[in-house]
MILOSE-564002 format. One record per atom (N, C-alpha, C, O, CB): x, y, z. Coordinates in steps of 0.1 Angstrom, whole numbers, plus 5000, padded with zeros to 4 digits. Glycine has a CB too. Layout:
% MILOSE-564002
XYZ
...
END
This chain:
% MILOSE-564002
655469989665
656269839664
657369789667
658369839662
656469809654
657469689674
658569679683
660069559667
659869499657
657669559703
660969589673
661769499666
661369359663
661269289653
662769479672
661069329676
660669159680
659769129667
660069039659
659569129697
658469209666
657869209656
657569219642
656569169636
657569239658
658169259639
658669369625
658169239616
657169249609
660769429622
659069109617
658468959607
658168879619
658168909631
659868849595
657868779612
657468639618
657768499609
657268509598
655868639622
658268399613
658768309609
658168249593
657168179595
658568239621
658268249588
657368179572
656768329567
656068289558
655568019576
656668449567
656468509561
656968569550
657968639549
656368539566
655968539540
656668599524
656768799521
655768869519
655368519508
657768819522
657968949521
658768999509
659668929504
658368989531
658469159502
659569199494
660569279499
660169329509
659169269484
661869299495
662969349500
663869389490
664169339479
663469279508
664269519496
665569559486
666869549493
667169599504
665569729481
667569469485
669069419485
670269569487
670469639477
669369329468
670969609499
671769729501
672869719496
673369789488
672069779513
673569579503
674569529506
675069359507
674269269509
674769589516
676269349505
676769249503
677569179515
678769209517
677269269493
676869059524
678269019534
678668899531
678168829521
678168999551
679668839539
680268729533
679668619530
678568609535
680968689538
680068529522
679468409515
678368449508
677368369507
678968309524
678268589502
676968639494
675868629499
675068579491
676668589482
675468649512
674468699517
674468849515
675068939520
674368669530
673068829504
672668979505
672169049518
671768979527
671568989498
672269189520
671669259533
670569319525
670669349513
672769379542
669469349534
668469459532
668669499542
669169429551
667069439530
668369629544
668269709560
667269799554
667169869544
669869799567
666569759568
664969819571
665069939580
664969899592
663969719579
665270069579
665370139590
663770139599
662770159593
666070289587
663870109614
662770139620
662970239634
664170279636
662069999623
661870279642
662070329651
663170329662
663670419669
661270309653
663370179661
664870119671
665870109666
666770029670
664869989677
665970189653
667070179644
667070089633
665970049630
668070149650
668170059626
668469959615
667969839620
668369799631
669969939610
666569729608
666969589614
667469559594
667369609583
665369459624
668369409601
669169379589
668169209585
667769129593
671369369594
668169199571
668069069566
668469029560
667969049549
667569029562
669668939563
670468839550
669468749542
668468699546
671668719558
669968749533
669468669518
670168629510
670368709500
668668719510
670868469512
671468439504
671268469488
670168479482
671468329509
672468459481
672268449465
671368539459
670468519450
671868329462
671768679467
671568819459
672368929458
673268959466
670468869462
671769029446
672969099443
672569209447
671269219448
673669109430
673469329452
672969459460
672369539444
672869549433
674669549471
670569589450
670169679436
669169579433
668269639427
671269699422
668869469435
668169369434
666969399444
667169459455
668969249437
665269349438
664269369447
663869239444
663669209433
663269489446
663669169455
663269059457
661968969465
661269039473
664169039459
661568859463
660368809473
661068719482
661568629474
659068719466
661468699494
661968599500
660968569511
660168659515
663268639505
661168439516
660368399527
661468379542
662468309542
659568249522
660868449552
661468469569
661968309571
661068229573
659968529582
663468259572
663268139575
663968169594
663468069601
664168029563
664468229601
664968279610
664768439617
665168529610
666068259607
664268459626
663668599630
664268629641
664068559651
662168599633
665168739642
665668769661
665468889660
664868949651
667468759667
665868939673
665369079676
665669169670
665069279671
665569119686
667169169658
667869249656
668169219642
668769299636
668969249664
667769089633
668369089627
667268969623
666668919632
669769099631
666968909607
666368779605
667468749590
668268809583
664368789603
666868599589
667668569578
666568529568
665368529572
668868449582
666768499556
665568469545
666168369535
667368339533
664968609536
664868329530
665168249515
664868279507
663668319506
664868139511
665668289499
665168379482
663968249475
663968129473
667168389466
663068369472
661868289468
662168329453
662368239446
660368339474
662268499446
662368529433
662568679438
662468749449
660968479423
663268699416
664368799421
663068879411
662968859399
666468769416
662068999420
661569089412
662069219405
661169289403
660869109416
663069249402
663869329397
664969309397
665569269407
663869419401
665669339385
667369329389
668269399391
667769499385
667869289383
669469449395
670169529398
670569579386
670669519375
671069489406
670869699389
671869809373
673169729375
673669749364
672370039374
673669679379
674969589379
674969469375
675969399375
675469569392
673569419368
673869299366
673969329351
673969439347
672969199372
674169229341
674669229326
673769089321
673968999329
676669209324
672869069311
672968949301
673368839301
673968839290
673368969293
673468739305
674068639296
673568509286
672368499289
674768589304
673768449278
673268379270
673168219278
672468129272
674168389258
673768219290
673868109292
672468049303
671668119309
675168089295
672667879301
671667859309
671767899326
672567859335
671567719306
670667979327
670767989347
670667859354
669767779352
669368079356
671667849364
671967769372
671567799387
671667909391
673067749371
671267719394
671167779414
673167789415
673667889421
670167579432
673867719410
674967739415
675667829412
676767829418
675367679414
675467919402
675868039397
675368149398
675168219388
676068029388
674968169414
673768319414
674468409409
673668499405
673268379428
676068449405
676468579405
676868569392
677668659389
677568619416
676468499380
676868479368
676668649360
677468699352
675868329362
675768699363
675168819359
675668959364
675369069361
673868809362
676568899375
677569009381
678869069371
679368969366
678368939395
679169129368
680469169363
681569089373
681269049385
680569339364
682669069367
683568959374
684469069384
684869049396
684868859360
684569209376
685069299382
684169349397
684669409406
685169399371
682969319396
682469339410
682269229420
682069249432
681269399410
682269079413
682368979422
683468999432
683468959443
682368869415
684769069423
685769029428
685969159440
686669149450
686969009416
685369239438
685469369450
684269299460
684669289472
684969569442
683669289459
682869209470
683369089479
683269069491
681769159464
683769019468
684768889477
686168949487
686368899498
685768769462
686869049483
687969089485
687469189498
687869169509
688669159471
686569279496
685769369511
685369279517
685569319529
684269469511
684869139516
683769089529
685168979535
684968919546
681868979521
686168959528
687568899533
687968949540
688468889550
688568899527
687869079539
688969139551
688069229561
688469259572
690269259543
686969249557
685669259568
685969119579
686269139591
683869239557
685869009576
686068929581
686968849593
686768759602
685768909575
688168939587
689468869593
689768989601
690768979608
690768809582
689069099602
689169199610
688069209619
688169279630
689369309603
687069149616
685569109630
686068979637
686168979650
683569059621
686468869630
686668759636
687968719636
688268699648
685968679631
688568709632
690368689635
691168779641
692368759643
691168659624
690168939644
690968999651
692469069646
693469089654
691168909658
692269119633
693369169625
693269299622
693069339610
693469109613
693369379629
692969499624
693369599616
693069719615
692769539632
694469519608
695269569593
694969459584
695669439574
697069589594
694069409587
693969299575
693969369563
694869339555
692469209575
693269459560
693869559547
695169549541
695469519530
693869709551
695869579551
697369619544
698169509543
699169509536
698269709552
697469389555
697769259549
697569159537
697969049535
697469209557
696569249526
696669139520
697569149510
698069259507
695569099515
697969049504
699169059496
698869059479
699569109470
700168919501
697868999476
697568969463
696068969463
695568979475
698168839457
694968959450
693768879450
693968859435
694068939426
692268959455
693968689434
694668599422
693068569416
692368479421
695768429428
692868659404
691768589395
691868459392
692968419392
691668639384
690968379388
690768269380
691068289367
690568389363
689668219380
691768209358
692368239348
691568229335
691868279325
693368179347
690268149338
689168129332
687868159338
687468079347
689268029329
687168259333
685768309341
684768209341
683968179351
685168429335
684768139327
683868049321
684167899317
685267869312
683468109310
683567829318
683367679320
684967629323
685867569316
682567599303
684867689336
686167619345
686667519347
687867499346
686067609354
685367429352
685167329362
685367179357
684867139346
683867339367
686267089365
686666999360
685466859364
685566749359
688166999366
684566919372
683566819374
682166869373
681666959379
683766749387
681666779365
679866789373
679266709373
679766599369
678666869368
677666729381
677166609386
675866659383
675466759389
677466579401
675166609376
673466589371
672366529376
671966409374
673366519362
671966599380
670866469386
669566449377
669166549371
670166509402
668666329375
668066309369
666566329379
666766309390
668466199363
665066359376
664066369384
662766349381
662566409370
664166479389
661766289384
660566269382
659766379384
658466379385
660166179388
660366439385
659666589396
659966719388
660866769395
660566629416
659866779380
659966869371
660067019375
658967069374
659066859363
660667079378
660367249384
660767329369
661767299362
661667299400
659967419367
660267549360
660767639366
660467679377
659367609355
661867679356
662867819361
662267899362
662767999368
663967869354
660967919356
660868089349
659668129357
659368249359
660468119329
658767999364
658068069373
657867959387
656967959396
656568119366
658867869385
658767759401
657667649397
657867549405
658067849419
656867629390
656267519393
656567419394
657567409387
655667509390
656367319397
656667189396
655467079391
654267069395
657167169409
656266989380
655166879376
655866739372
656966709368
654266939364
654966669373
655666539370
655666499356
654766499348
655166419378
657366449355
657766459343
659266369342
659466279350
657766609341
660266409333
661566369333
662866489330
663466529320
661466269323
662966499341
663766609341
665666609342
665866529351
663166669352
666666639339
667766649336
668366729339
668366809330
667966629329
669266759350
670066919353
670366899364
671066799368
669267069352
669567029373
670467069390
669267069395
668267079388
671367239393
669267059408
668767059416
667567209421
668167309422
669667009422
666367209423
666167329421
666667439435
666467369445
664667309417
667067539439
667667589450
667067559461
665867569461
667867709449
667867519472
667367519485
666567379486
666067369498
666667649487
666267279477
665667169483
666267049472
666967059463
663867189483
665466939478
666366829474
665266739465
665466619464
666966739488
663866799457
662966689451
663166729439
664166669435
661366669455
662566849428
662766869424
664166909407
665366929409
662166869430
663766909401
665266929391
664667019380
663466999376
666166759384
665667119376
665267179365
666167149356
667367139358
664967319365
665167129341
665967059329
667367159323
667167289321
664667039315
668367109321
669367219314
668867169301
668567059298
671167209317
668867279293
668567319276
670167399271
670467419259
666767459275
670767419279
672367459269
673367479279
673067479291
672367619259
674067479276
675467559286
675367629296
674767739295
676267649280
675867599307
675967689319
676867809322
676867899330
676267609328
677767779311
678967879313
679867799326
680567869333
678268069319
679867699328
680667669342
681367549338
682567519342
679767649357
680667459328
681367359327
681567329314
681767439308
680967259335
681467169304
681767159290
680467199284
679467129285
682367019285
680467289279
679867389265
679267239257
678167199261
681467499254
679867189250
679767109238
678766989242
677866949234
681167059233
679066919259
678066839266
676566879268
675566839265
678566819279
677066999277
676067089280
674767139268
673567129270
676867199284
675467169257
674467219246
673667029241
672767009232
675867329229
674166959247
673466829244
672866739253
672566619253
674266759239
672566829264
671266759275
670566759269
670366639268
670566799288
669766819259
668166769252
668166619247
667366529249
667766879237
669366639240
669366459234
669466369243
668866259241
670666419225
670166399254
670566329262
669266259266
669066139264
671166399272
668566349273
666966339277
666066299266
664966269270
666466479283
666166299255
665366229244
665766079240
665065999232
665466319232
667166049247
667565879243
665965839254
664965789251
669965799251
666365899267
665765829281
663865829272
663165729269
666165959301
663465939271
662265969271
661765869259
660865789260
662066129271
662365889247
661465799240
662265649239
662365619227
661065869224
662665579246
662265449252
661665429266
661665319273
663365389252
661365519269
660265539277
660665489293
659865429300
658965449271
662265529299
662465529309
662265629317
662065739312
663165499310
662465599333
661965649337
662865699349
663765629355
660865589336
662365859353
663765919357
663165899373
662065869375
664266099351
664065929383
664265849399
663265919402
663266019395
665665849410
662265899412
661365949418
662065969434
662465859439
660165859416
662266069442
663266119456
662066059462
662265939466
663766319461
661066099464
659966019474
659565919475
659565859486
659166049474
659065879462
658465759461
659565609460
659065499460
657565779449
661065659459
662165579454
662065449445
661965329446
662865549466
661965549434
661665449421
661565529409
661265649407
660165359422
661965429400
662365489386
663765459382
664365399391
662365639386
664365469369
665465399363
666665519364
667665499371
665065339346
666665609359
667865699356
667765829369
666965909371
667665769338
669365779376
669465879386
670165979384
669566089383
669865849397
671765959383
672766039378
673466029368
673665909363
673466049385
674166149362
675166149353
676366229354
676566339348
674566189343
677166189362
678666259369
679766259353
679866169344
679566109386
680266359353
681266369345
682366439350
682166559355
680766419335
683666399350
684766419348
685666499337
685266479326
684966329348
686966619338
686966639325
688666669332
689066709343
685766749316
689266639320
690766639320
691366779308
691466759296
691266459313
691666889314
691867009310
693466999299
693767069289
691967099324
694066899306
694866879295
694966789284
695666809274
695766859300
693966669286
693866639269
692766679266
692366629255
694066479263
691766769271
690566809267
689266669262
688466659253
691066909254
689566589273
688266469271
687766439288
688366459299
689166289261
686566389285
685566349295
685366209299
685366119290
684466379291
685166189311
684866049317
683566049326
683466089337
686066009327
682565979316
681565999319
680765879328
681365769327
681066049308
679865869336
679765769346
678065789348
677565879356
680965799361
677365699340
675765719345
675065589350
675165469347
674665769331
674365689362
674265639378
672765559375
671865639373
674165789394
672365439373
670765379371
670565289383
671465249390
670565279356
669365269385
668965179391
668865069386
669065069374
668165199396
668364949392
668264779381
666864739375
666564629369
668664629392
665964869379
664664839380
664264819361
663364739358
663764969389
665164899349
664764899338
665564859330
665664909319
664264989334
666464759336
667964709323
667764669315
668164719305
669064629324
666464479314
665764449307
666264549293
667164539285
664364459314
665264639293
665064739281
666264879278
666264969270
663364819286
667264859286
668064949286
668864929275
668864809274
668664949297
669464979268
670364969256
671365049259
671465169257
669765019245
672364979264
673865019265
674565059256
674965179256
674564929268
674664969247
675765009236
674665109228
675365209225
676564849225
673465129225
673165249218
673465409228
673465519223
671465229215
673565399241
673665509247
675065569249
675365679252
672965489257
676165429246
677365489244
677665549230
678465639230
678165399246
677265499220
676765549209
676865659207
677765719200
675665529207
675365719216
675065869215
676265949217
676866009208
674065909226
676665939236
677965959241
679265979228
679766089227
678165819251
679565879220
680865909205
679966039201
680166159203
680965739186
678965969194
678366069180
677866189191
676666219188
676765989168
678266249200
678066379204
679766459210
680166569208
676766379218
680566349217
681866419222
682766359210
683866409209
682266369240
682366229199
683666179197
684966119203
684866039211
684066239193
686366169198
686966169206
687666189220
688466119226
687066179202
686866329224
686466349236
686366269247
686966289257
685566399234
685666179243
685166099251
685765969254
685565859248
684166099248
686665999267
687865879270
687365799279
688265709281
689265919277
686265779286
685665679294
684065669294
683465759289
686165689308
683565579299
682265559301
681865469306
681865359300
681765559293
681265499319
680865369328
679465369333
678765469333
681765359341
678765239338
677465239340
677365159353
677365039353
676765169328
677265229366
676965209376
675565199381
674765289380
677565259380
675365069387
673865009392
673265059408
673464959416
673964819393
672765169414
672565229423
671265179425
670465209417
672665369422
670765079437
669265079439
669165149454
668165139461
668464909437
670465209460
670065259472
668965359475
668765459468
670965309477
668365349487
667365499487
667765629490
667065729490
666365509495
669065609492
669865719499
670065839481
670165779470
671865629508
670165969483
670466029470
671666059471
671966139480
669766129466
672565999463
674065999459
674265919450
673465819449
675065969468
675465939441
675965869429
676265739434
675865629429
677265949421
677165759445
678165619447
677165549454
676165589460
679665639456
677565429454
676465299456
677165199465
678265169461
675965209441
676665139479
676865059486
675864929483
675964829490
676765119499
674964919472
674364819472
674364839455
673464909450
672964809482
675264769447
675364759436
676664779425
677664819430
674464829435
676764759413
678164779409
678364859401
677564949400
678764679404
679564859392
680064979384
680664909370
681864879371
681165079392
680264889362
681364829348
681964929338
681165009334
680464739337
682864929335
683364999323
683164989310
683964909304
684364979323
681965059301
681764989291
682865039282
683364959274
680265009287
683265159281
684165189272
685265269275
685265359284
683565239263
686465239268
687765369274
688165349285
687865249292
687465529275
688765429290
689565409306
688665479316
687765549312
691265489308
688965449328
688165469340
688865559348
688365559360
687965339349
689965669346
690665749349
691265859337
691765819327
691465679357
691265949339
692366099335
693366159338
693566199350
691966189335
694166179329
695366249335
694966369332
694466409321
696766209331
695566469349
695266629346
696766689350
697566619357
693666699357
697166789347
698566819352
698466919362
697466999361
699466859339
699066949371
698967099380
700467149382
701067089391
698167079398
701067239375
702567299376
703067209372
703967169379
703267349388
702767129362
703967039356
704266919364
705066839359
705267109355
703566889377
703266729374
701966709371
701066799370
703566649386
701566539369
700766479368
699866369375
700266269379
701166469364
698766409375
698066329384
697066279380
696266349374
697666389393
696866149381
695966039376
694666039385
694465989396
696765899378
693666099378
692366109390
691066039382
690766059370
691766299395
690365929394
688665879389
687965959387
688166079384
687865789398
686865909390
685765999392
685366029405
684566119405
684665949387
685565959419
685865959430
686566049440
686266099450
686165889429
688066049429
689066109432
688466289439
687466359435
690066099418
689766329452
689366479451
690366489446
691466439448
688966569461
689666609437
691066699429
689866849428
688666859427
691766619408
691066929429
690567069429
690267119417
691067129407
691467159434
688767149417
687667179404
688067259395
687867259383
686467239407
688967379403
688967469389
690867459387
691667539393
688067679391
691267349379
692767329380
693967469374
695167489376
692967189371
693167529368
694067669363
694267729373
695267719379
693467779354
692667809377
693167859394
693767789405
694267839415
692167879402
693667659401
694467579414
695967589410
696667579420
694067399417
696367609400
697967599399
698367759404
699367769410
698667549381
697367899400
697768029408
697767999424
698568039432
696668149404
696967949425
697067899443
698267839446
699167899453
695867769448
698567729442
699667649447
700967729445
701867729454
699667529440
701067779432
702167879430
702667989439
703868009442
701967949421
701468059444
701568169454
701568059467
701968139475
700168309452
701367949474
701667899487
703167849488
703767849499
700667789489
703767799471
705067749469
705867889479
706567899489
705567719448
705368019469
705968139471
706068169486
707168209489
705168239465
705168149494
704868159510
706368069515
707468119520
703068059515
706067949513
706767849518
708367849517
709167809525
706367739512
708567909502
709967899500
710868079498
711768129492
709967789485
709768099508
709768299510
711568299518
712368399516
707868389527
711768229523
713168249533
713468119533
712468039534
712968309549
714968049531
715267909536
714767879545
714267939554
716267889539
714767719541
713767669546
714667599558
713967519563
712767569537
715667609563
716367619576
717167489577
717767419568
715367639588
717167459591
718067369594
717567229597
718167119596
718767429603
715767289603
715067149605
714767069596
714467139587
713967159610
714766939592
714766879582
713666779576
713766689568
715766829584
712366859585
711266829581
710166919574
710167039578
710966769590
709166889563
708166989563
707066899562
706966799555
708267099552
706366949568
704566849573
703566949565
703367069567
703866849597
703066859555
701766869552
700666809556
700566689555
701666849544
699566879561
698566859568
697366839556
697466909546
698366979578
696566759558
695466749553
695966759538
695866869532
694566839558
696466649533
697366669521
696366589507
696966569496
699166589525
695166559509
694266479500
694866419496
695666359502
693566519492
694866409476
695566339469
697066349469
697866259464
695066349459
697466489476
698966509477
699466539467
700266469463
699766419481
698966689458
699066759453
700166869456
701266879450
697966769453
699866929466
701067009476
702466949480
703566999479
700467019489
701966819485
703066759494
704066749483
705266769486
702766609503
703766699466
704666629456
705066759453
706266759451
704066519442
704466889452
705267019447
706267039457
707367069453
704367149446
705967029467
707067069481
708266969475
709267019470
706466999502
708066829476
709066779474
709566759459
710566679457
708966679480
708966829449
709566839441
710666969443
711766969438
708766839432
710267069449
711367169444
712267169458
713167259458
710667329437
712167089470
712767099484
713566909484
713266819492
711067139497
714566879471
714366769473
715466749481
716066639478
714166699464
715866829491
716766809503
716366769517
716966739527
717366929505
714966789515
714166799529
713266699529
712666689519
713466919531
712866589541
711666509537
710166559540
709566559551
711766379542
709866589533
708266589533
707066499536
707166389530
707966589521
706066509544
705666399550
704166499547
703966619549
706366349567
703066409541
701466439541
700366309547
699966199546
701166459524
700266429555
698666319562
697366369556
697066479553
698266339582
696766279556
695366259549
694666119554
694865999553
695566259531
693466219562
692266079566
692166019559
692665909560
691066079570
691366049547
691065919536
692165869527
692965919519
689965949526
691665709534
692465649525
692865659512
693965699508
692265559526
691565599504
691065659492
692265769484
692665739473
689765739497
692565899491
692565979486
694565949489
695366009480
691466099491
695065889497
696265879501
696965729492
698165709493
696265869518
696265639483
696565569478
696765629464
697665589456
695765479480
695965729460
695965799449
697265849448
698065849438
695065889448
697365929463
698666009460
700065949459
701066009454
698766119471
700265819465
701265739462
701565709449
702665719444
701165629469
700365649441
700565629429
700665789421
701565739415
699465539424
700665869418
700765999414
702066009418
702866019408
699866089420
702666019429
704466049435
704965949427
705965989420
705066019454
704465789425
705665709418
705565749402
706465719394
705465529421
704265809397
704165829383
705365949381
706265929373
702565869377
705366069390
706266199390
707166129391
708066189386
706166309400
707765999396
709365949403
709666069411
710566149407
710665919390
709066089424
709266149436
709566099448
708566089455
708266199438
710666059455
711166009464
710966059478
710266009487
712265999461
711866189476
712066259496
710166269499
709866389499
713266519497
709266189502
708266189508
707866079510
708265969506
707566239503
706766109519
706265989529
704766049531
704666169533
707265959545
703565959530
702365999530
701565879540
701865759537
701866019514
700665909550
700065839558
698865869559
698465979559
700665839569
697765729561
696465759558
695865769577
695465669583
695665619545
695965909583
695765899598
694866039596
694666109586
697465899610
694166049612
693566169614
694566249616
695566219622
692766169623
694366349611
695666449614
695766469630
696866509632
695366609607
695166469640
695266509656
695566389662
696166379673
693866569664
694966249653
695966119658
697366139653
698366159660
695565969652
697366119641
699266159635
700166229645
701266179648
699466299620
699666319650
700266409657
700666369667
701866369670
699666509659
699666309677
699666279692
700666099689
701566059697
697566269699
700466039680
701265919680
702765939672
703465839668
700465799674
703066049670
704166099665
704966189670
705666249662
703966129656
704966219686
705566319692
707366329688
707966419693
705166289708
708066239679
709266279676
709866379668
711066419667
709466209673
708166449660
708266539647
708266709657
708366819653
706466499634
708266669671
708366759679
709266869679
710166849687
708466709689
709366969674
711267079673
711567039658
712367119654
713167009687
711266949650
711766929640
710967019627
711667079619
711866779640
710067009627
709167109618
709767299611
709367409614
707767129631
710567249603
710667399598
709267459594
708767549600
711867419585
708867399584
707567479574
706267369575
706167259571
708167509554
705167479582
704067309581
702667429570
702167539569
703067209606
702767289567
701367339550
700267279556
700467169561
701467249529
698967339557
697467239561
696767349551
697067459548
696767219582
695767249547
694667299539
693467229542
692867149534
694867289526
693067259553
691867189561
690567159555
690467229545
691467259572
689667089557
688267069550
687267199552
687567259562
687566939556
686167259544
685767339548
685767409562
686167519565
684967319544
684967299570
684467339588
685767349592
685667349604
683567209599
687267359589
688167409594
688867299602
688467179601
687767519601
689867329609
690567249620
690367249631
690467349638
691567269620
689867119635
689367139651
690167179660
691367169659
689067029656
689567249675
690567299683
691067229688
692067279694
690367389690
691067099692
691767009697
693266959687
694266929692
690666909699
693066969679
694066939665
694867079662
696067079658
692966899648
694167199664
695267329661
695567289676
696667239673
694667529656
695467279688
696467309698
697467229694
698667279694
695967289713
697167039690
698766999686
699767099679
700867139682
698866879676
698667119668
699667159654
700667279663
701967289661
698567239637
699867369673
700867469675
702267409684
703267469685
700067579683
701967289691
702567229701
703767179693
704867189698
701767129710
703667129682
705067109672
706067249672
707267229671
704467099654
705767369674
706467459676
707067499659
708067569659
707367409687
706367439645
707067479637
707567639637
707267729645
706467449628
708367639628
708667819628
707667889618
707568009619
710467869621
706867829610
706367899597
705467789594
705867669594
707367949585
704067859592
702867759585
702367879575
702067999576
701467689598
702367789565
701367849552
699767779556
699567669559
701967779535
698967859555
697667779555
696767789549
696067879553
697167789563
696267729539
695267729528
693967709534
693767609541
695467619517
692567809530
691267749533
690267789521
690167879513
690767809548
689667679526
688867719512
687267789518
686267819511
688567549502
687467799532
686567889538
687067989548
687167949560
685767809544
687268089546
687968239552
687568199568
688368159577
686968429545
685868229567
685368239582
685968139591
686168189602
683768219583
686268019590
686867939597
688667959597
689667909603
686267809592
688568019592
690368019590
690768149601
691568149610
691168059568
689968239598
689668369609
689368359618
689768439626
688968449608
688568259622
688568179640
689568129639
690268219644
687468059646
690268049637
692068019642
693068119640
694168129646
692767909633
692568209630
693868349634
693768379645
694768439649
693868499627
692768369653
692968429668
693768359676
694768409684
691768439676
693368229674
694268129683
695668119681
696468129690
693767989680
696168109666
697368129664
698068259667
699268269670
697568109652
697068379667
697968499671
698568469687
699768489691
696868649672
697068379695
697268379713
698768289713
699668309722
695568279723
698768219704
700268099704
701268169701
702268109705
700267969692
701568279694
702768329692
702668349677
703668399671
703968239697
701868319670
702368279654
701368399650
700168409652
702068079645
702368499643
702268669636
701368599622
701468489617
704268779630
700668679619
699868649605
700668789593
700368899591
697568699608
701768719586
702768779581
701768849569
701668969565
704168669577
701268769565
700568849547
699668749548
699568659557
701768859527
698568769533
697768669530
697368679511
697768779504
696268689541
696868589507
696568659493
694868549495
694568459503
698268609477
694068599483
692768529482
693068509469
693568589462
691368589487
692468359466
692068289453
690568319446
689468299452
692268139457
690668349439
688868319433
688968189423
689168199411
688168489422
688768079430
688367929424
687167929419
686967869408
688467799434
686167999424
684867979419
684268109417
683668199424
684067899429
684668099402
683768269395
682468229397
682068109396
683868309374
681768339401
680268339396
679268259408
678068229407
680168239379
680368229420
679868179431
680168299446
680568409446
680568049431
679668229456
679868339466
681768289468
682468379468
678468329483
682168169470
683168129475
684468189471
684568249461
683068019474
685668169478
686868249478
687768179486
687368139497
686768399483
688968149483
689968049489
691068189496
691068309491
690867919474
691668149505
692868199512
693868179519
693768089528
692668249518
695168239516
696368179518
697268279524
697768379519
696968109506
697268219537
697968289551
699168229555
699368119559
697168279563
699968339554
701868309561
701768369573
701368479576
703368399553
702268249583
702468259595
703868249602
704568149600
701668169599
704368349609
705568309612
705768319628
705068399634
706468399605
706868209638
706468209652
707368309657
708368329650
706468079659
707168409671
707768529673
708668449683
709568499689
706768659678
END
């Protein structure tokens, strides 16, 4: 048998997981006459025996989709939480999670970033201050197709929880605390489901595009320990929907912790909570929350981009600022913050360096509006925000060439477009602090920066999302 015919697409097989690669891809190693054949299976743990479906088959490796864990790993421990697809490693001790995140990131920077001494340049691995119930936002889905998490069988019904892993149709109902968000609210999810089923309301059917209940989006402020809730429905059953009774239910569950309740009508066929064909009404309280990061206050709405784990974000920003201010900022008058989002880093820079001009650039106009409001609330004046694509901004403002002492960038998960990175390099900033939520794209850019004369001095890893495969990286580069 040759490697080419070892498996075929859509074949169902059982495998033993031997190791873990970057982004939580379990590795099954199969010895053949032609050598070792590798199968990558996301969301698996070394030591597990799993049933998988082959989705991509190549000569020397394959990629498979997890169908079922047949035998647990000896590393795993039992948890009392409601298991969900979004926390595949919650049964793996946090020390083991940290070990794999550190190991795979070091290997990634060595292989893709061509950083041969990547292990020596690792400054710190910063764990999350809270390993459980750390998230400040969660989006729950309603569905008329319910999936049984124990056997995977689907049936018509009423489900409120999270989509079954790897598909968009069915939802696994939430019975109790997941260990990821707010325990008080999640333990009351059966009560919320009962409210609608007892009144004969229908859940949204993604295939048939009908039904009433669609989403329940919740924001949390750790500063005030309060929640902002948005119920998203269609207009199909409004005549029998008792909005006041549902508000009273939320107050009964949360009491004074309910900061605000909104009702959004969304008749779009698309499967998203934001609506382009409907309206939103504030039913109770306020439509924003106040959160605090490193001593600054930020007003956030349901749609605001904001760090999902604020306590861990404080550690991330503190480390980034340490890198920025490790040396004197020098005589160059400008600090540039690219991909600035709602301006968290921009404002922290402005707070720490009042004799410099801090400029934030972000393409999302709503984020820039939030940034301006928050800067005013925090009484910071030595900063400016521009709503523009980073590449276009650099092209339209050549006057900044040679005037940037330190440049901070925190791009989206896809990384920095090559053309934009070349424009950033042409600014000839003395130092760069590069924050990344995807070390794979950061590693790709490391090689380009090195070719342009920027040497990686050190980097730190931050565990922003315990029990997931994600890890953030902060890297310091200096121009030779």
